[in-house]
N, C-alpha and C positions, 0 to 999 in steps of 0.2 A: 329363696331357692338355692339349693346346694350347688357349688361349682363342680368342675370336672373331677378334681381329686377327691372331693368329698363324696361324690357319687360312686367313684370306684371303690373307696374304702367301705362304703355301705354295702355294696354288692358283693364284696369278697370277705366280709367278716361277719361272725355271728350267724344267725339264722337268715340265709339268703332270701327266702321267700317273704319273711316278715319285713326285712329291710326293703325289699322291692316294693312291697305294699305301701310302706310309708313314702318311698321315693316317688312312685307313680302318682300317689295322691297329691303330692306337692306340685306336680306338673300341671294338673287340671285346674280350670277356672270356670266360674259360673257363666261367663259370657261366651264361652266357646263350646257349650254343650250342643251336640247335634245328634241326629238319628240316622243310623245306617240305611234305613229303608227310605228316607226322604231324599237321599242324594246330596244333602248339604253336609258341610263339615269345615274344619279349619283349613286355611290355606297352607301351601307348602312351607312358607316361612314360619307359620305358627307351629309347625310340627318340629322345628328345630329349637334346641335349647341354647340360648346365649350365642347364637350364630354357629354352633358346632353341630355338624351333621351327624348326630348319633341317634339311633333309633332303638327304642325299646318297644317291641311289639308284644301285646298280650291279648289273649282271647278268653272269654268267660262264659261258662254255661252254654256252649255251642251245641245245638241240636240240629240235625239235618234229616229231612224226610223226602222220599221220592215216591210218587204214585205207582201202584202195581196194576198189572193187567186184570181185566175183569175175569171172573170165574167162567169156565166153560160149561156148557150144558152137560149134565150128568148122563142124560139119555135123550134121544130125539122123540120118544113116544110118551114119556111120563109128564103129565101136566102138573104134577105136584112139585117137580124139581124147580129150583130157582133158575130164572132165565138168564139174567146177566147182572148179578149183584156186584157192586164195586168192592174190591178188596181195600182194607184200610191201608194208608200209606206206610211204606217200609221205613223203619227208624234206623238210619245209617249211623249217625253220630249221636251219642247219648251223654249229654252233660260234660262235654270235653272242655277242659281249661288248661292253660299253660302260658308260657312266655319265653322270649328269647331276648338276650341283652346285647348291647354293643360289644363287639369283639368275640362273639360266641357263635360256634357252629353247632346247630341243633339238628339231629337226625331223627326223623320219624320212621319207626319200624313197626312191623307187624305182619301177620300172615295175609294171604290174599283175601280180600273182602273185609279187612279190618277197618277200612275207612281212611286210609292214608291220603290217597289222591283227593277224596272228597273234602277232607280237612284243608288240604293245600289250596284247592280251588275256592273254598270258602274264605280263607284268609286273604287270597289275592283278589277277591271280589270278582272272580271269573266263574261264577256259579252257572251250572247248566240251567236251561229254561224251565225244566220240570222239577228242579231241586228247590225245596223250601228250607230256609235257614232261620233259626232263632238264636239269639244271644248277642254278645257284644264283642267287637274287635276294636282294640284301642292302640293308638300309637302315641307314646309319651303321655298317656293319660287322656288323650282326646279320642272320641269316636271318629272313625275315619270313613270317608265315602269312596266309591270306586275311582273317581277322578283323581283325588288326592293320592290314593294308593298307587295308581298308575304312574303319577308324576314323580314319585320318590322311590319306587321299587323297580326291580328287574325280575323277570320270570323266565328261567331256562327250562323249557318243557322237555318231555322225554323224547319226543320225535324231533329229529334235526331236519327242519324244513328250510331249504334254501333255493334260490334261483340257480340251478346247476350250471348254467352257461357263463356265469360270472367267475372271475378269479377271486381269491381270498381277499386281496387288497381292494378290489373293486367293491366287493360286498361290504367290507368295513367302511369304505369311503361313503357308500350310500347310507349306511347306518349313521355315520357321523353327520351327514348333511341333514337328515331328518330328525335325529334324536337329540342333538345338542342345541342349546339355547341360541336363539337368533342373534344375540349380542356377541357370540364368539366368532372370531374371524375365520376365514377359510384356511389360512396358514396354520392357525392354532388347531383346527380340527384335524388337518393332515398330520400335524406333529403328534397329536394324541393317537391317531391311527397307527403310526409307526411305533410309538411307545407300547401300545397294546400288542402289536405283532411280536415285538421282542419279548415282552413280559410273559406271554403265553406260548413261546416257542414255536411261532408260526413263520419264522423268517425263511426257512427252506422251501415252504410251499406258498409263500406270499403271492407269487405271480402264476400259480397253478390254478387251472379251472377246477371249481368245486366238484363238478361231475353230476351225472344223473345215473342212478343205479340201473345196471343192465343195458345202458345205452351209451353214455359218455363216461369214459374213465376219468377219475378225478382224485381227490385227496383221500387219505385213509380214514377209517372210522374214528380213530383217536384224534386225528387232526380236525375232523368235522365236529367232534364234541368240544374240543378246545376253541374252535371257531364260534360255536354257540355261546360259550362263556365270554369270548372276546366281544361279541356283539352286544352283550348285556353290560359289560364293565366299561364300555367306552365313555359313558356319562358318569362313571364313578358313583353308582347309586349306593346309599347307605343301607339299603335293605334288599336282600336277594332271596328268591325262592327257586329251588331246583327240584324237578320231578324226576327221580331215579336217574341221576347224572351218570351212573356207572353201568346202566343197562346196555347189554350187547358188547361190553368191553372185556378184554382179558384182565387177569389180576394185576399185571404190571401197569396197564393203561388206567385201570380203575384207581390204583393207588396214586398215579400222577394227577388224575382229575381231583381226587379228594385233597391231595396236597395243595393244589391250586386254590380250592375252596378254603382250606385252612389258612393259607397265606393271606387271602382276602379278609378273612375274619380277624386275623391278627392286626390288620390295619384299621380296625374299629368298625367294620361292617357287621350287621346282624344277618346271619345266613340260616335259612331253614331248608332242609332237603328231605325228601323221602328216599329211602334206599332199600334195595332188595338183596338179601343174603350177602352182607359185607364180610370180608375176611376178618380174621382176628386182628391183623395189623390195622385195617381200616377202622375197626371198632374202637380201638384205643385212640384214634386221631380225633374223635368227636369230643366236643366240650360238654355236650348234654345229649341225653337220649330220651325220646318219648316213645313208649311202647303202647300201641293201640291193640285192643282185642275186642271183637264184636261191637265196635263203635264206642268203647269205653277206654278211659285212661288206666293202663295197668301199671305204668311207672313213668315218672318224669324226674330226671336228675342226672348226676354224674355217672358215666358208664361204669366206673369202678365200684361205686356204691350199689349198683344194680345187683352185683354178685351177692352182697350182704343182704339185700332186701329179699331176693328170691330164696336164699339159703334160710333166712329167718322164717319163711313161710313153707319150708319143707321141700324146696326144689334146689338141689345142690348141683351146680355145673361141674362135670368131671374136669380134672386138671388138664387133660389133653384134648379138650373139646372147645370148639369155637363158641364163646359166650353168646354171640348174636344168634347163631343157629339154634343153640339150646333154648334160649328164651322164646324165639319165634315158634319153635316146635311145641314148647310148653303151652303157649297161648293160642295155638292153632286148633281148629275144629276138624277132627279127623273123620272122614266118611265112615259110617257104621258105628261110631262112638260119639255121636253128637251130644247126647245127654250128659255123659261123663265129662266130656271136654268143656261143655258150657258151664257145668258146675265148677270145674277147676278155674276157668276164666273168671267167673263171678266171684269166687273166693279170693283170687289174687287182686282183682279190681277193688273189692271191698276192703281188703287189707291195706291197699295203698290209700284209700279214702281215710282210713283211721290212723295212718302213719303221720308223723310230724309234718312231712312235706304235703301230704294230702290235706291235713287240717289247715295248714297255712294257705293253700290254694283256695280252700272253701271260704276262709275268712276274707281273702282278697276278693273273691267273687261276690260275697255278701255286701262288702263295702261299696264296690263299684255298682252293683245292682241297685242298692239303695240310693246312690248318688245320682244315677241317670234315670231312675224311674220317675214318671210324672213331671219331667222337665220340659219346658217349651222347646220346640224345634229351633235349630239354629237358623239364622236369617242371612248367613253369609252367602254370597253369590257363587254359583257353580263356576269353577275355574276350568279354563280350556286345558285339555291334556296335551295339546300340540305345542311342541317347543319351536318348530320352524314356522315361518309364515306360509300362507297359502301358495304364493308364487314359488318359494323355495321348495316346498313339497312337490309342486307340479313339475318343476325343472328336474328334480332328483328322480322322481318316478318315471318321467318321460325318458330321461337318459338311460335308466336301467332297462326299461322296456325295449328301447331301441337297440341297445347292446345285446340284449337277450335274443331279439329277433334276428339280428345280423349274424349271430353265431349259431343259430339253429339251422343246420343244413337242409332239413326238410321244408322249412318255410320259404326260403329264398331260391336255392338252386333247383330243388326238385319241382317246386311249383312253376317256376319259369320253364323248365324242361317239359313238364306236363302240358302247360298252356300252349307252347310252341308246337308240340307234336300233334295235339288235338286240332289246332287251327289249320295246320298243313294238311292233315288227313281229310278234314271236312272241306277244305279248299279244293283239294284234288277231286273229291267226289262231286262237288258242285262247280267245277272249273268252267269259267267263261260261259255263263248262261246268256242265251240270246233273248231278245224281246219278242217272244212268241208265247203261245198258250202253255207249252211245256215249261218254258222259262219262267212264266208267272208262278206256276205251282212250285217249281224248284226254288225260286228266289224267296217266296214266302216261307217255305220249309226251312231254308238256310237261315233266314232271319230269326225264326222262332227257335231254331237250334242254338243260335248265338245266345239267346236269352236263357234257355234252359241250362246250357252248359255253364254260363256265368253264374247262374243261381246255385246249382248243385255243387259246383266246384268251390265256390266261395262260402256257401253255407256250411258245408262239412269241413271247410278249412278253419272255421272259427268256433265250431260247436263245442270244442273242448277247452277254449281259452280260459273262461272263468271257472269252469268245473275243476280243471287241473290246479289252478293257482288259488282256489278258494281257501284252503287251510292256511296258506301263507298270508293271503290278504287279511283274513280274519285275525290271525295272530298279530300281524304288524299294526293293523288298525286299532285293535284293542290295547296295544302297547302305546298308543298315542303317537304313532309315527306319521300317519297321513290320513286325510279325510277320504270318505267314500267317493265323493265327486272328483277329487284329485286323481284317485286311482282309475276310475272309469274313464275319465276324459283323457288322461295320459296314455292309458292302454290302447284306447281306440285311435288316438292321434298317431301313436307310434306305428300302428299297423296300416294307417291310411295310405302311405306311399305305395305299399305292396298292392293294395286294391285299386290303385290308379294305374300302376305299371302293368299289372296282369291284363286288365281289359284293353289297355292300349295296344299291347303286343298282339293279343288275340284278334282285335278288330282290324288292326293294320294288315295282318296277314290275310285274314279271311275276306275282308271287304273287297280288296282288289283282285283276289284270285277268283271269287265267285262272279265278279263283274257287276256289282251293284252300281247305282247311278254315278257316272264318272264326273263328279264335281267336288272340289275341295270343301266347299261349304256343307254339302250333303254328308261328306265323309266325317267332318268334325261334329256335325249334329248327331250322326250315328254313334260316333265315339262317345259323346256326352251321354247319350241314352244308355248305351251298354255299360258305361262306367257307373251311372246311377243305379242300374240294375244290380251290378256286382256289389255295390255298397248297400243297397236295400237288402240283398240276401245276407250280407254281413250283419246288418242291423238286426235282422230276424234271427240270425244265428246267435248274436249276443243276447237277445231277449230270451231265447230258449235256454241258452247256457246259464244265464242268471236265474231263470226260473227253476232249473233242475238242480238236484242235490248230488248227482253223479253223472259220469259220461254215459253210462248205460241208459239212464233215464232220458238224457238229452237226445241220444241217437234214436231212441224209441219214439220220442215225440215228433221228430222231424218229418218222416214220410207221411203220416196221416194228416199233418197240418199243411204240408206243401202241396199234396195232391189236389185238394179242392181249389187252391189258388191257381195251380197249373191249368186245371180244366176250364176255369172261367177266364182264361187269357184271350179268348176270341179266336183261337186256332182250331181246337178240337170241338168247340161248341159255339155256334153262332150267337152273337149278342142278343139278337131279336128273339131267339128261341129259349132263353133262360127262363125257368119257372119263376113265378112271382115270389114264391116263398124263399127263393135262394138268391134273389137279386142283390141282397146286401153283400154277399161274398165278393162280388166283382169289385166292389169299392175299396177293398183292402188287398186286392191282388195287384202286385206290381207287374205281373205278366200282362194284365189287361191294358194298363196304361202304356207300358213299353212296347207291346206288340202294335197297338194302334199308332203310337208315335213313329215307330220304325216304318210301318206301312205308309203313313202320310209322307214321311221324309223321302221314301223311295218312289212313290207313285204319283204324287200330286202334280208334278211337272212333266209326266210322261203322256204325250198326246197321241202316240201311235204304237199299237201292238199288232204284230202280224197275226192274221186269222186264216185258217183253212177255208176254202170256198164252200165246203159242205157243212160247216159248223154254224148253226143258226144262233147259238147261245154264246158266241165269242165275246170275250172281254177285250174290246179293241182300244181302250184307253185307260190311263191310270184312274180317272174319275170313276169309270165303271167298276174297277176293282174295289175302290174305297166304298162305293155305294153297295156293292155286293156284301161287304163285311159290316155295313152300317157304321163306317168310320167317317168322321167329319173332319175335313182337312184344316178347318179353323181351330181345331182342338189340339194342335201340335204342342204349343207351349203350355197349355193347360195340363196335358198329360205329363210333360216334363216337370211342371210344378208339383203335381201330385206325387211323382216319384220322390221329389225332395221332401214332401210332407211325410210320406210313409217312412222314409229314411230316418227322419228326426223322431217320429212317433214311436217306432219300434225301439230305437235306442233309449228314448225317455222311459218307456215301459221297462226295459231291461235294467236301467239305472234304479228305478223304483224298487224292483225285486231285489237287487243287490243291496240297496240301502236297508231294506227290511231285514235281510239276513245279517247285516252288519250292526244293527242296533244292539247296544249293550244290554244283555239280558241279566238283570239284577233281581 
C-alpha cells in the first residue's frame, strides 16, 4: 500500500482519474466487502489508511428514482378512460459517477432540478423514504454504510436549525458534549469549543443568544452560517458535505463562507458542496467542479479546464461573463424550449462521456462494479453512531432543554400569570360556598372547572413541543448525537417542574377561595389529583404532537379527541346512562377518574348538608351525593392509580410515534 507522499504524487501527476483508479483499488480487500443496502460495512478505523484520517470518496453508476403521482381521470363519464394507472418512477439521477480527494473542495452545480441535492442526500446516506437508489458509494475503496458515514462525516444542511434561546457558546458546548468521543475529557472539549469559536470568527457573538426569527433578536445570518460550520468541525471530521452554504448570503459573506471551506480543505479534508449561482471569484476558489444536467454528469474536473471543454463543444464563454452562470444557463432547460435544451444537454453529457476524463470514470466504474458484484455480504457488526454514553447524552439534552425553557418568556412568566389570574377569577365567582343544596351544585361545578382548565391549558401548552423541534431533533438524531429515548425523556423531564408548579398555584388559590373541605389532608389529595390531571393532559398533548407532522395538524386533532373524553367525565353525562356501545370511552378518559376522585375526596366525610323544608329530593349528606353520581368512595386510590396509568400510556404511545419518525430511512 502506498504511503502518504506516494499517494499525493499519484493524485497530482499524469492522468488523475487513471491514477485514482489504481490507488482506490489498492485500498480495498476481499475481507471488507459489504453491501450498502444491508447496512453492514467497515468500521471507522478500517476506513483510515495507516492511521491518517484521509478520505477519498467515490460514487459509481448512481441512479435515483422517485415514484410519481397516479394519473388523474380524463373525464368522469367515460368508461374507456384509465381510472388510476400508476406512472413509472421518475429517473432523477442517471448513471452519475465521480470522486473527491483529500484536500479537495468539490462544488456540485447545475440548474434547478438537475439533481444536486438528491446526489448529496444519496452520498450522505440520508435518502428520502420514497427515493430508490442504485449504485456504489465507496470510501477509500470500501463500500460504506449509513452508520459508518455518519461517524466519519459532517453534513451542513441548507437550513440553519438551532435552539434559538441558547447562546453561541452554549450551543457549541452542547455539540461538544454529545458529538465528541466519550474518552475526551470535559476540559479538552471546552478547549476545542474555544478554538473553533476563534477559528470561525465567532468571538464577538460567543455569548449572544442565537435568536428566533421574528420573535427573539439574535446573531446575523452570516454568523448563523458560520455557527453551522462550527458545529460540524468541532469533531474535526475528515469528510464534509454542505448543501448550498452560501444560500441567502450577500456576496461578501458568501466569499467568507467559501474561504472557510477552502481553508478546511487545505488541512486535508474532503469537502463536497452544492452551490447556487456562485460569483466568478467563488468559482475560481473550487478545486473541482461537477456539473449536473437532467440528472447526468455534464462535466467533472478542474474549473479552469471547464472553459476549454465547453469551448471544444461549441459553447464559448464570453470574456466578461461569469463562467458559472454561463455553464448553468447552457445546461438549463428553458420553458418553451424544452426539446432544444434537452438536445443540447444530451450532446454535452455525451461529449463528456467520450472525453478522456469520462472514459477514465467509466473504466473506474467497470472495475469497481466487477469487483463488488456477486460478493458475499460483509459480516461485520453494525457500529453505534453515538459517540457519547447514554447518560452523557441524557444530561446534555436535559441541560439544553432546561435552559431553553427558562429563557422562553411565554413558557414560565406568561403561564404563571395566566394560571394565577384564572384561579383568582374562578375563586371570586365561587367564593366561600356553603354546605347547602346550591353549594353542592356550585362546588361540583368548580371542581370540574379545575379539571377542564388544567386539561386545556396544559394540553395546548405542549401541543407544539415536538412539532416545532422535529426538524432539529431528526437532524441531530441522524447525525448520531443522541438517541430517541434520550431526547423524549429529557424533554419531558425538563418540562415536568412547570407542570407541577402550575397546578400547585392554581389549586392553592382556588381550593381555599371556593371553600372546599377544610382539611390539609384533603387539600393535598386534591392537589395530587389536579397535578396528575395536568400531566395526563401533557402526556396526551405529547402523544398528539408526536403523531402530527405539523402544528396545524396537531391543533386540528385536539378538539375532536378531547370532547368525547370530556363528555364521559361524569359531569355532563351520568355514568349509569352511558350507552353500552360507548362505554369503552370512559376508561381512557382522565376526566372520569379525576372527577370521581375529587368528588370522593370532597364528600365522603361530609355528614350533613342543609336542606330546604319543602325539598323532598334533598341531598343531605356526602354519601347521597356520591350515590347520585354512582361514585364509590372505596375507589379513590384506584382512580388516582388509573390517572398514573393513563399518564404513562399516553407518553409511551407518543414515544413510539416519535421513534417511528426517527428511524433512519435507507
